[in-house]
KEBA-18391 format. One record per residue (C-alpha): x, y, z. Coordinates in pm, 1 decimal. Layout:
% KEBA-18391
         c1         c2         c3
          X          Y          Z
...
% end
This chain:
% KEBA-18391
         c1         c2         c3
    11048.2     9328.7    12071.8
    11320.6     9215.3    11833.6
    11240.4     9228.4    11463.8
    11444.3     8987.5    11253.9
    11423.0     8908.7    10882.9
    11124.4     8689.1    10809.3
    11172.0     8475.4    10496.9
    10800.3     8511.3    10423.1
    10638.9     8789.8    10629.3
    10291.9     8703.0    10500.4
    10257.3     8373.5    10308.7
     9917.3     8479.6    10177.9
    10053.3     8798.3    10019.5
    10213.1     8712.9     9685.6
    10332.3     9018.4     9496.8
    10568.0     9025.2     9203.5
    10861.2     9262.2     9192.3
    10781.9     9435.0     9519.1
    10949.5     9775.8     9549.3
    11048.9     9673.5     9903.4
    11303.5     9412.1    10005.5
    11271.0     9155.9    10281.3
    11385.6     9378.6    10567.2
    11144.8     9657.0    10473.6
    10860.6     9408.4    10430.0
    10935.7     9251.4    10767.9
    10890.1     9581.0    10951.8
    10582.9     9674.8    10747.0
    10429.1     9337.0    10829.1
    10510.8     9369.5    11199.6
    10351.3     9713.8    11215.0
    10045.7     9616.0    11010.5
    10105.0     9829.5    10702.2
    10258.4     9590.8    10451.1
     9957.6     9530.6    10227.4
     9884.7     9902.6    10213.3
    10247.4     9982.8    10133.8
    10270.5     9718.2     9860.9
     9974.5     9873.9     9682.5
    10094.9    10222.6     9750.0
    10461.3    10163.2     9674.9
    10395.0    10004.5     9338.0
    10225.3    10328.4     9232.6
    10473.2    10587.5     9357.6
    10810.6    10409.2     9345.7
    10923.3    10409.7     8984.1
    11208.3    10262.5     8779.2
    11262.0    10602.3     8618.2
    11254.7    10970.7     8704.5
    10947.6    11175.9     8611.8
    11029.1    11501.8     8438.8
    10969.6    11709.7     8752.0
    11231.1    11504.3     8938.7
    11479.9    11539.6     8653.0
    11429.2    11915.8     8655.9
    11464.5    11918.4     9033.3
    11800.0    11737.4     9040.8
    11945.1    11945.4     8757.9
    11915.5    12270.8     8953.1
    12070.6    12148.0     9278.6
    12413.6    12263.8     9402.8
    12468.2    11945.7     9608.1
    12334.0    11594.0     9651.5
    12378.3    11333.9     9926.7
    12499.1    10983.0     9846.6
    12504.3    10655.3    10037.4
    12710.2    10348.0     9947.6
    12854.3    10031.8    10098.6
    13230.6     9976.1    10081.3
    13400.3     9647.3     9985.6
    13378.2     9530.7    10347.9
    13005.1     9603.1    10371.2
    13029.0     9923.0    10577.6
    12786.2    10200.7    10476.1
    12906.9    10557.2    10425.3
    12718.8    10881.5    10362.2
    12870.5    11152.4    10142.1
    12793.9    11491.5     9991.7
    12875.0    11571.7     9627.9
    12859.5    11931.4     9510.5
    12931.2    12180.1     9235.0
    12763.3    12484.8     9092.0
    12391.6    12435.5     9002.3
    12372.5    12245.9     8676.2
    12646.9    11997.1     8767.5
    12378.8    11726.6     8767.8
    12250.3    11637.3     8422.1
    11976.5    11391.9     8322.1
    12015.9    11278.2     7958.7
    11700.9    11068.6     7987.8
    11452.7    10946.2     8247.4
    11676.6    10655.9     8356.2
    12012.9    10832.8     8365.9
    12185.0    11087.7     8584.3
    12532.6    11232.1     8528.5
    12715.9    11404.2     8814.0
    12995.1    11635.5     8699.6
    13193.1    11623.3     9020.5
    13407.6    11399.8     9239.2
    13404.8    11322.8     9613.9
    13626.1    11537.8     9833.5
    13964.4    11423.4     9957.3
    13926.2    11156.9    10226.2
    13569.5    11059.4    10137.0
    13542.4    10675.7    10130.8
    13324.5    10711.0     9820.7
    13644.0    10785.9     9623.0
    13740.2    10418.4     9651.2
    13397.3    10288.2     9545.2
    13339.2    10450.4     9205.8
    13339.9    10121.7     9018.3
    13086.1    10009.1     8760.6
    12770.7     9855.9     8913.6
    12836.0    10003.5     9258.1
    12495.1    10060.5     9418.6
    12423.8    10411.8     9543.6
    12141.2    10576.5     9730.1
    12090.5    10944.6     9650.7
    11897.5    11220.4     9822.6
    11832.7    11548.6     9648.0
    11725.2    11809.0     9898.5
    11651.8    12178.8     9860.7
    11698.6    12307.6    10212.4
    11561.0    12653.1    10137.3
    11221.5    12502.9    10037.8
    11232.9    12166.8    10225.0
    11163.7    11986.7     9897.6
    11336.3    11650.2     9855.4
    11339.3    11343.6     9629.6
    11526.0    11014.2     9647.9
    11691.0    10768.6     9411.3
    11842.7    10422.9     9412.8
    12093.2    10384.4     9130.9
    12411.1    10209.7     9017.4
    12724.7    10340.9     8853.5
    12762.3    10274.9     8481.1
    13081.8    10473.3     8427.6
    13314.4    10702.6     8621.2
    13599.4    10937.8     8537.8
    13786.3    11195.4     8740.5
    13528.2    11451.8     8626.3
    13198.8    11266.8     8601.0
    12996.6    10987.1     8761.0
    12732.1    10830.3     8537.2
    12434.9    10656.1     8698.2
    12149.9    10433.6     8587.9
    11829.1    10468.8     8791.1
    11688.0    10166.4     8977.0
    11420.3    10338.2     9185.6
    11284.7    10693.2     9209.5
    11036.4    10839.1     9454.6
    10938.5    11158.4     9632.6
    10968.6    11231.3    10001.5
    10777.8    11437.7    10258.2
    10949.1    11749.6    10400.3
    10919.3    11669.7    10771.3
    11190.5    11779.8    11017.2
    11390.4    11969.1    10750.2
    11527.8    12302.9    10870.5
    11521.1    12580.5    10611.0
    11870.6    12696.2    10516.1
    12015.2    12924.7    10251.0
    12349.6    12831.4    10096.3
    12629.4    13026.7     9936.5
    12951.2    12922.6     9765.3
    13273.8    13079.4     9885.7
    13602.5    13109.3     9702.2
    13803.8    12791.7     9780.1
    14120.6    13001.1     9764.5
    14007.6    13187.8    10076.5
    13973.0    12864.5    10276.0
    14242.9    12698.6    10486.3
    14394.7    12389.7    10328.3
    14175.1    12083.5    10366.8
    14296.6    11793.4    10578.5
    14182.5    11443.8    10672.8
    14180.3    11295.0    11023.0
    14103.4    10927.0    11079.6
    13894.3    10852.4    11388.4
    13835.4    10536.8    11589.4
    13652.8    10721.6    11863.8
    13461.2    11046.9    11897.8
    13689.6    11316.6    12032.3
    13558.4    11630.0    12201.3
    13529.4    11822.3    11874.0
    13326.3    11544.5    11710.1
    13103.7    11509.7    12014.9
    13031.1    11883.3    12019.8
    12941.3    11890.1    11649.7
    12705.2    11594.1    11690.5
    12546.6    11722.8    12010.9
    12473.6    12062.1    11852.0
    12347.3    11926.8    11519.0
    11987.1    11971.8    11408.0
    12048.5    11775.6    11086.2
    12242.2    11469.0    10976.3
    12229.3    11210.6    10700.3
    12220.8    10834.2    10744.6
    12330.8    10575.7    10489.7
    12243.3    10207.1    10503.3
    12321.6     9917.5    10274.8
    12197.8     9571.2    10181.6
    12395.0     9369.4     9928.0
    12276.0     9101.7     9689.2
    12333.8     8825.0     9944.5
    11977.6     8888.8    10060.2
    11863.2     8702.9     9747.7
    12092.3     8404.3     9800.6
    11828.4     8187.5     9972.2
    11538.8     8301.1     9749.8
    11364.3     8439.7    10058.6
    11347.4     8779.0     9889.0
    11204.5     8638.7     9567.0
    10901.0     8868.6     9578.9
    11125.6     9175.8     9562.7
    11288.5     9331.0     9258.7
    11666.9     9368.7     9242.0
    11603.8     9744.0     9239.3
    11505.7     9725.8     9606.8
    11852.9     9596.2     9698.7
    12144.9     9831.4     9749.3
    12221.3    10154.8     9930.9
    12003.7    10425.8    10079.1
    12068.3    10768.0    10224.2
    11814.3    10966.7    10421.3
    11779.7    11295.0    10608.3
    11723.5    11312.1    10983.2
    11637.0    11629.3    11172.0
    11544.8    11753.8    11516.7
    11624.5    12018.9    11771.9
    11993.5    12067.1    11853.6
    12049.5    11805.1    12120.8
    11818.3    11539.8    11974.3
    12119.2    11309.1    11930.2
    12256.5    11176.1    12257.7
    12631.1    11124.0    12278.4
    12646.3    10827.6    12515.7
    13027.6    10800.2    12519.9
    13320.3    10831.0    12278.9
    13185.2    10543.9    12068.7
    12805.4    10546.3    12089.9
    12504.7    10762.6    11999.3
    12130.5    10723.8    12062.6
    11881.7    10877.4    11819.0
    11498.1    10902.3    11811.9
    11326.6    10772.5    11497.5
    11031.9    10991.7    11404.0
    10708.3    10914.8    11222.9
    10774.4    10870.9    10849.8
    10619.2    10738.8    10531.3
    10619.6    10367.1    10626.8
    10873.0    10279.1    10354.2
    11124.3    10186.7    10627.3
    11414.4    10210.2    10380.6
    11665.2    10286.8    10654.0
    11529.3    10058.0    10925.0
    11463.1     9780.9    10673.1
    11829.3     9789.9    10577.2
    11920.5     9787.7    10946.9
    11718.5     9467.5    10993.6
    11915.4     9294.4    10716.0
    12250.8     9459.5    10778.5
    12271.5     9637.6    11117.1
    12523.9     9898.2    11008.5
    12495.8    10267.9    10926.7
    12696.8    10553.7    10786.6
    12639.2    10896.0    10941.4
    12727.2    11230.5    10786.4
    12744.2    11551.9    10989.9
    12816.9    11889.7    10831.8
    12955.7    12195.1    11003.8
    12735.2    12442.2    10817.4
    12943.1    12739.4    10937.2
    13296.1    12617.9    10858.8
    13255.9    12355.7    10586.4
    13389.9    12059.8    10786.8
    13255.8    11708.1    10725.6
    13233.0    11430.8    10984.1
    13163.0    11092.9    10824.1
    13124.7    10783.8    11041.6
    13038.3    10418.0    10998.8
    12940.8    10165.7    11262.1
    12692.4     9914.7    11393.5
    12332.5     9993.1    11485.9
    12065.0     9849.2    11709.0
    11694.7     9935.7    11683.9
    11530.4     9993.7    12023.5
    11169.0     9907.2    11949.0
    11029.5     9942.6    12299.1
    11252.9    10191.9    12474.4
    11068.6    10393.5    12737.4
    11273.0    10695.8    12634.1
    11083.2    10727.1    12303.2
    10780.0    10860.2    12493.8
    10970.1    11180.5    12567.7
    11005.2    11271.2    12198.8
    10684.7    11392.8    12035.0
    10641.1    11202.7    11708.8
    10908.0    10941.5    11784.8
    10804.8    10579.9    11740.2
    11129.1    10414.5    11846.6
    11500.3    10479.7    11906.4
    11818.1    10340.5    11756.2
    12177.8    10334.9    11869.6
    12496.7    10377.2    11670.7
    12833.8    10228.9    11774.9
    13135.1    10371.9    11594.2
    13365.4    10142.7    11396.0
    13567.0    10407.2    11213.4
    13534.6    10757.3    11076.8
    13699.1    11058.2    10915.5
    13696.6    11428.1    10985.3
    13739.7    11617.2    10658.3
    13844.0    11966.5    10761.3
    13757.7    12261.9    10535.0
    13630.4    12028.0    10263.7
    13322.8    12221.2    10155.1
    13329.3    12560.6     9977.0
    12969.3    12598.0    10091.2
    12820.8    12781.1    10386.7
    12462.2    12771.0    10507.8
    12250.4    13016.6    10706.8
    11970.5    12874.6    10921.8
    11645.3    13054.1    10840.1
    11378.1    12851.7    11014.3
    11320.3    12529.0    11201.5
    11058.2    12293.4    11065.7
    10728.0    12318.3    11260.4
    10758.3    11942.6    11317.9
    11105.3    11990.7    11463.3
    10981.6    12251.6    11709.4
    10736.2    12000.0    11855.0
    11010.8    11747.3    11932.1
    11242.8    11727.1    12228.5
    11609.2    11698.1    12322.5
    11800.1    11459.7    12544.0
    11869.2    11742.1    12787.6
    11493.4    11789.0    12819.0
    11452.8    11413.6    12863.8
    11705.7    11413.7    13144.9
    11527.8    11705.7    13307.0
    11189.8    11536.7    13276.9
    11326.7    11216.6    13425.8
    11478.6    11408.2    13713.7
    11149.9    11587.9    13764.5
    10959.6    11261.1    13762.7
    11194.5    11110.7    14017.5
    11156.9    11417.8    14233.7
    10781.3    11403.1    14194.2
    10777.3    11038.8    14301.2
    10988.1    11126.5    14601.0
    10759.7    11411.6    14699.4
    10454.1    11200.0    14630.7
    10575.2    10938.7    14875.5
    10628.7    11210.0    15134.3
    10278.6    11344.8    15080.6
    10088.5    11015.3    15065.4
     9964.2    11060.6    15421.0
     9808.9    11393.6    15335.1
     9461.9    11392.5    15190.6
     9497.1    11725.5    15011.7
     9811.7    11836.5    14837.3
     9858.1    12203.3    14759.6
    10134.9    12354.8    14548.2
    10263.5    12709.3    14567.6
    10247.1    12895.0    14237.8
    10375.6    13244.8    14178.5
    10195.0    13509.1    13975.1
    10437.8    13610.3    13698.7
    10207.2    13812.4    13473.9
     9865.4    13978.9    13493.4
     9669.1    14080.4    13183.7
     9338.2    14265.3    13157.6
     9143.7    14059.4    12904.6
     8833.8    14280.3    12929.2
     8672.3    14528.5    13164.9
     8557.7    14234.4    13379.7
     8813.6    13957.5    13324.9
     9176.4    13939.9    13431.5
     9423.1    13664.7    13345.6
     9681.4    13548.7    13597.6
     9986.2    13363.1    13463.5
    10127.6    13117.9    13715.1
    10447.5    12918.6    13751.2
    10577.3    12691.6    14028.2
    10776.3    12856.7    14303.5
    11132.5    12756.3    14382.2
    11008.2    12500.5    14634.4
    10826.9    12299.9    14367.0
    11019.6    12380.1    14048.4
    11160.7    12028.6    14055.6
    10806.4    11904.7    13999.6
    10675.1    11880.8    13644.3
    10404.5    12124.7    13553.5
    10053.9    11997.7    13601.4
     9935.4    11760.9    13331.2
     9587.1    11853.9    13218.8
     9346.7    11841.0    12929.3
     9211.3    12153.4    12764.3
     8888.5    12253.7    12939.5
     8976.6    12139.6    13291.5
     8980.1    12362.2    13599.8
     9214.3    12429.6    13890.3
     9125.3    12440.7    14257.2
     9268.2    12761.9    14402.5
     9331.7    12856.8    14764.6
     9377.2    13229.0    14814.2
     9648.4    13391.8    15028.8
     9641.0    13396.7    15407.4
     9551.2    13767.1    15408.9
     9205.8    13695.5    15275.0
     9161.2    13381.4    15482.9
     9212.3    13589.3    15795.1
     8911.2    13799.4    15698.7
     8678.0    13500.1    15669.6
     8676.9    13357.2    16019.6
     9022.1    13206.5    15968.1
     8889.5    12948.7    15722.7
     9045.9    12862.6    15390.5
     8880.5    13030.4    15093.9
     8875.9    12796.4    14795.1
     8743.3    12847.1    14444.1
     8767.6    12664.9    14110.7
     8876.5    12845.1    13796.1
     8901.7    12707.2    13446.4
     9250.1    12695.3    13296.4
     9258.2    12926.6    12995.6
     9599.1    12814.8    12867.2
     9668.3    12503.5    12661.3
     9857.0    12199.3    12794.7
    10150.8    12285.9    12567.3
    10177.8    12644.8    12691.4
    10475.9    12710.2    12919.3
    10270.1    12876.6    13195.1
     9938.7    12804.0    13360.7
     9680.0    13075.0    13308.0
     9350.4    13130.2    13485.6
     9113.0    13404.6    13374.0
     8885.8    13540.7    13645.5
     8572.6    13750.7    13607.6
     8502.6    14014.5    13870.5
     8171.0    13889.3    14006.0
     7916.1    14129.1    14152.5
     7691.9    14065.4    14449.6
     7508.0    14266.3    14711.1
     7668.9    14041.7    14971.4
     8043.4    14076.7    14936.6
     8094.4    13791.3    15180.9
     7959.3    13545.0    14930.2
     7956.9    13581.3    14554.2
     8244.6    13794.2    14430.5
     8456.0    13774.8    14744.2
     8750.6    13591.8    14589.0
     8724.8    13742.2    14242.5
     8730.2    14093.3    14390.3
     9030.7    14001.4    14601.1
     9218.3    13860.5    14302.7
     9139.0    14163.3    14087.3
     9218.9    14424.9    14350.0
     9496.4    14273.5    14558.9
     9696.4    14008.9    14373.6
    10019.5    14153.2    14234.3
    10319.4    14015.9    14048.2
    10520.4    13787.3    14273.2
    10227.3    13693.9    14497.4
    10169.7    13326.6    14576.4
     9851.5    13125.2    14532.8
     9806.5    12759.6    14613.2
     9675.0    12513.5    14356.9
     9552.5    12158.2    14345.1
     9592.1    11938.1    14040.6
     9349.7    12007.3    13752.8
     9020.7    11820.7    13732.7
     8711.0    11811.5    13517.4
     8544.0    11618.3    13236.6
     8457.9    11915.9    13015.9
     8748.7    11849.5    12783.5
     8830.8    11854.0    12414.8
     8999.4    11567.9    12233.0
     9173.7    11748.4    11946.8
     9201.6    11423.2    11751.1
     8845.9    11285.0    11786.2
     8727.4    11118.7    11465.8
     8381.3    11055.1    11324.9
     8355.2    10673.5    11332.3
     8161.7    10518.8    11045.8
     8200.6    10227.5    10811.5
     8058.4    10416.3    10516.6
     8299.6    10708.2    10490.7
     8663.5    10762.3    10567.7
     8708.0    10874.3    10927.1
     8770.7    11247.3    10965.2
     8825.8    11482.1    11255.2
     8491.3    11573.1    11404.1
     8407.6    11944.3    11364.8
     8346.3    12127.5    11690.2
     8135.9    12426.7    11791.0
     8221.5    12614.7    12110.7
     7928.8    12822.5    12241.6
     8034.9    13064.9    12513.2
     7858.7    13326.8    12719.1
     8057.0    13582.9    12918.5
     8335.8    13427.0    13121.4
     8238.4    13091.7    12969.3
     8491.5    13185.7    12703.0
     8779.6    13068.3    12926.9
     8769.1    12692.8    12854.8
     8703.4    12771.1    12488.6
     9027.8    12963.5    12442.9
     9215.2    12675.8    12606.9
     9049.6    12426.7    12371.5
     9120.9    12637.0    12064.2
     9485.1    12686.3    12161.1
     9522.9    12314.3    12227.0
     9371.1    12226.9    11889.6
     9617.1    12461.3    11719.2
     9916.0    12309.3    11899.6
     9798.6    11962.1    11796.6
     9749.7    12076.0    11437.0
    10111.3    12189.9    11420.7
    10227.5    11860.3    11568.6
    10010.4    11624.5    11363.3
     9942.7    11838.3    11051.9
     9572.4    11780.4    11105.9
     9337.0    12033.8    11263.9
     9004.9    11948.9    11421.9
     8775.7    12217.5    11273.6
     8654.5    12456.6    11543.4
     8387.7    12725.9    11527.7
     8367.1    12957.2    11830.5
     8042.8    13151.4    11881.0
     8070.7    13382.4    12179.1
     7822.5    13617.0    12344.7
     7904.3    13928.4    12545.6
     7735.6    14255.8    12634.8
     7980.2    14472.7    12442.3
     8338.9    14489.5    12320.3
     8462.4    14616.3    12655.6
     8337.2    14304.8    12832.9
     8449.3    14036.9    12587.6
     8780.3    13857.8    12639.0
     9044.2    13707.3    12407.0
     8922.4    13889.0    12094.5
     9275.0    13938.5    11956.2
     9387.9    13593.2    12064.4
     9105.6    13420.7    11877.5
     9182.7    13631.3    11569.5
     9544.8    13518.0    11584.4
     9438.2    13153.6    11608.5
     9209.2    13198.1    11310.7
     9491.1    13347.0    11106.0
     9739.7    13084.3    11216.6
     9497.7    12801.3    11133.2
     9406.5    12957.8    10798.1
     9041.7    12963.0    10898.3
     9037.7    12618.3    11056.2
     8947.1    12790.5    11383.6
     8669.3    13045.4    11324.0
     8527.8    13290.3    11580.3
     8196.8    13478.8    11570.1
     8089.5    13738.7    11826.0
     7732.7    13821.8    11929.4
     7714.4    14149.2    12123.5
     7388.4    14252.2    12286.8
     7486.4    14622.0    12315.1
     7774.0    14685.9    12071.8
     7949.9    15020.9    12086.0
     7861.0    15260.1    11806.1
     8214.3    15272.1    11664.0
     8234.1    14895.5    11604.2
     8221.0    14766.5    11248.1
     7966.0    14487.2    11186.7
     8124.1    14184.9    11023.4
     8467.0    14283.0    11147.7
     8443.6    14377.1    11514.6
     8134.8    14165.0    11574.9
     7903.2    13947.1    11367.9
     7560.1    13967.7    11531.6
     7372.3    14212.1    11753.4
     7163.1    14047.9    12019.9
     7155.0    13700.9    12165.0
     7275.7    13389.5    11987.6
     6970.5    13252.4    11811.3
     6857.8    12994.5    11560.7
     6911.5    13215.8    11257.0
     7268.5    13293.7    11359.0
     7360.2    12928.2    11410.0
     7208.2    12826.2    11078.7
     7389.5    13106.3    10898.9
     7727.9    13016.2    11046.8
     7719.7    12637.1    11052.9
     7691.7    12417.4    10743.3
     7527.5    12079.7    10793.6
     7773.1    11842.5    10961.4
     7813.5    11605.4    11254.7
     7935.9    11851.2    11517.7
     8024.6    11824.2    11880.8
     7885.0    12124.0    12071.2
     8050.1    12260.2    12385.9
     7855.5    12500.7    12608.5
     7991.2    12719.1    12884.8
     7849.3    13028.0    13049.9
     7580.8    13135.2    13296.2
     7306.9    12882.4    13373.5
     7037.7    13060.0    13173.0
     7268.3    13092.1    12872.9
     7361.7    12725.6    12871.4
     7004.3    12606.4    12910.1
     6892.0    12837.2    12632.3
     7167.1    12713.5    12400.0
     7096.2    12351.0    12486.8
     6725.0    12386.6    12416.1
     6799.8    12567.1    12090.5
     7035.1    12293.3    11972.9
     6781.2    12024.2    12057.1
     6520.5    12219.8    11862.3
     6759.2    12216.9    11566.2
     6788.6    11839.3    11588.1
     7123.1    11804.3    11764.9
     7136.7    11483.0    11967.1
     7184.4    11501.0    12340.6
     7508.6    11304.6    12327.6
     7663.2    11561.8    12095.5
     7613.5    11845.3    12348.5
     7874.5    11879.7    12620.6
     7853.4    12140.7    12893.0
     8055.6    12269.7    13184.3
     7807.6    12146.4    13441.8
     7877.6    12216.8    13807.3
     7691.8    12396.7    14078.2
     7402.7    12613.8    13958.4
     7508.4    12578.7    13593.8
     7373.1    12225.1    13553.0
     7148.6    12153.9    13253.7
     6807.4    11998.8    13229.4
     6863.2    11752.3    12947.9
     6630.6    11575.3    12705.0
     6739.3    11221.4    12625.2
     6733.8    11089.4    12269.3
     6493.1    10821.6    12156.7
     6711.0    10745.6    11855.3
     7002.3    10890.4    11664.4
     7058.7    10955.1    11295.0
     7391.7    10895.3    11122.4
     7517.3    11108.7    10835.8
     7587.0    10905.2    10521.3
     7822.0    11006.3    10242.0
     7966.2    10844.5     9930.9
     8240.3    10603.1    10043.3
     8585.3    10756.5    10022.9
     8919.0    10596.8     9944.7
     9177.4    10508.0    10206.0
     9479.7    10564.4     9982.3
     9515.4    10773.5     9667.6
     9780.7    10923.2     9442.9
     9708.2    11292.1     9381.7
     9867.8    11492.2     9102.2
     9862.8    11871.7     9077.9
     9946.4    11918.1     8710.6
    10047.1    12285.5     8701.2
    10269.2    12255.8     9009.2
    10419.2    11926.9     8889.8
    10359.2    11773.5     9229.9
    10252.2    11413.7     9278.0
    10210.5    11275.3     9627.7
    10027.4    10999.8     9808.9
     9718.5    11088.8    10010.7
     9589.9    10882.0    10302.9
     9269.2    10922.4    10499.3
     9452.1    11087.6    10790.3
     9555.5    11380.7    10571.0
     9205.6    11526.3    10545.8
     9046.4    11713.6    10260.1
     9209.5    11795.5     9928.7
     9251.7    12154.1    10050.7
     9435.9    12043.0    10364.6
     9643.1    11800.4    10158.5
     9742.7    12070.7     9910.8
     9839.6    12311.5    10190.0
    10044.6    12043.8    10366.9
    10245.7    11995.2    10048.5
    10337.5    12357.9    10001.0
    10057.5    12470.7     9768.6
     9842.6    12776.4     9838.3
     9501.0    12728.2     9675.6
     9235.6    12992.9     9727.7
     8975.4    12929.2     9994.7
     8708.0    13112.3    10186.0
     8458.5    12944.7    10413.6
     8626.3    12600.7    10416.6
     8275.4    12457.7    10451.8
     8146.2    12415.8    10098.0
     7941.4    12735.1    10078.8
     8142.1    13012.4     9911.7
     8300.0    12821.6     9622.8
     8635.7    13002.2     9651.4
     8829.6    12674.9     9645.6
     8658.5    12556.1     9325.3
     8912.4    12362.5     9115.4
     8896.6    12173.2     8786.4
     8905.5    11794.3     8819.4
     9103.9    11644.6     8530.0
     9083.0    11280.0     8633.4
     8936.7    11068.4     8912.2
     8637.0    11096.5     9141.4
     8581.7    11273.3     9474.4
     8356.6    11224.1     9774.8
     8214.6    11511.2     9981.7
     8223.3    11456.3    10355.0
     7967.7    11730.7    10424.6
     7683.6    11875.5    10221.9
     7784.9    12163.3     9995.2
     7582.2    12454.5     9860.1
     7819.6    12614.3     9606.5
     7729.4    12566.3     9238.4
     7965.4    12335.5     9049.9
     8007.6    12209.5     8696.2
     8056.2    11838.0     8637.6
     8433.0    11882.7     8605.7
     8474.2    12099.7     8918.0
     8533.9    12011.6     9282.3
     8543.4    12201.1     9611.5
     8880.0    12127.5     9770.5
     8765.4    12222.2    10121.6
     8513.0    11939.1    10151.7
     8634.5    11678.6     9901.8
     8843.0    11366.3     9948.7
     8924.5    11096.2     9692.1
     8628.4    10863.3     9638.6
     8656.5    10487.3     9651.8
     8637.9    10314.2     9312.3
     8541.2     9949.3     9288.6
     8833.1     9730.4     9188.1
     9100.2     9992.9     9261.2
     9300.6     9972.0     9582.6
     9483.8    10297.5     9514.6
     9281.2    10554.5     9322.3
     9423.3    10847.2     9125.1
     9313.6    11210.7     9130.6
     9442.2    11478.6     8893.2
     9370.3    11845.4     8964.2
     9440.4    12158.8     8761.8
     9653.0    12343.6     9014.7
% end
């Protein structure tokens, strides 16, 4: 779909002095977020800098700048000096005691009233803030700016880097090379970059037909923004063109909105090791419906850049950076090399699929590449495709599904020449690089029946052996993003309880791992409580792995162990949490009141016992899911009616201020509780149970009102809130509410 400027994106929406111009509004309207962003933007986009922003800019050693030249071409630049070179005399002024480097097009644009976009970014902490401003005065030593707009920015896709200044006298002499095409050196720098900066520009002509009358003049001008990804996320199409994924952002659409009005961009690439600068300007095209965007996790669209002109500024920066850490969001994204590989794999798969259409059953050879003893009874087998099927993509599956396995010919020859087939639950997550099945050694008086295959796998399968697999199947699956739907409270991720007995732990570890992967990708974790039963510590599996998930999720994934015969050297509360079977008292002690989904897996008697217990506790039949096949099927009781949990209505959008940390950010319903929100913005509040019982996350509420999404039991004063369960409450007459916390 093409998106073009709409003179009146929504005739019924009349807002004065919108912080967004026509191009930004057009995209917001097309994507259904304009009304929300108008309310939200008017609260967080200011005509001045708050004190915390002024302090932030004044300690930076560099700042990025975007501008449009006299011919309307955007350029991105970097200005630098020792920390303190930026000074803010007042909340509407910024003075930069520096000048652009030799060859930077910004040198020719330092005239009064020139519009600039500025990005202050602290790479070592991922903190960043943005400005729109115009020049009021300029000398060969200082650039003076007046602020038009000021706002904060989220730290997604920013790689952590440490900088250092080097002595300019030790550097080779700087030089300038003009470019009309991307030579090999430029292509290599771009292809290996994990970071670049994009400038865009809209001039005052947008107001010439009064179609932008709802917008303030402050929304018109230049912008510069950060873009990040894995090295290889920018595709060099030829010596003139690039293709770039556009990842999920804050819905301002500053860059894309400018593209809609003026389809041009300035790109800035930095050689962080040598101090070279590559600055380019050219035309852009937004690819709204490209099929290639599906290959990049988090990407919503693509855009292309076609070079008009550029400059390579060799040895221009007396700065060097050391890469410390990729952003967690970056690690979830892809590269164009991976896209090409996936496409090739898909084509190969289609080819093979056509060849196999006449066959009713399709088996794939997988090689055992690792074997791990998970307990005295359970072994894990890690599997990868053999050379004959490596061109095929790995199986797509959902956490909780099972594989159909055909054992080697050696065993088949011992069973009347017939194939021996079993199903085993996948214990790895879809995002894991290898398939993993975890097999319990079954016992039976008749070795020709129960235990035949499991004994063979345990005793005979070695590294390098081949097993044959069919594609995963099964409906016992976890949706890591399932919400609680209700009109009365803001939707939240539904909490989940995984009840496992013995080898029934295998789908649960897959589900927990999948939830953790999704939490890293989306910054939102579906709360999971695992309650597992085993005879003793020797027979339980994945103890360390669940502990690691709990630590990684900061308690969002909790695990409790019930051992019927615990060893004497185990420490209660640390090595296990309950002696005996899982019972009513244990469940009530672990689980606060909430609208859970329950997942059951284990022996038939265990699952029936757990099901009956949950029904006795009032859990509806539809909320209980079980791995039901063969003898493990449940006898279910159907509900006559269901009861819905009701809470105080919560807000959909809020501005939250942490006064001690001098952080102010916008909260939306998708960002979860105040505790999750604080953690996602770099704060580290205390917490314990994360369920409203212990009171460890108790915090003083200075302004606003909160809503609790679950019942709480901790004692609170009137001016205190529990971060772990609270979200901003809706207030009649206020579209965007405000919360102020002492933190």
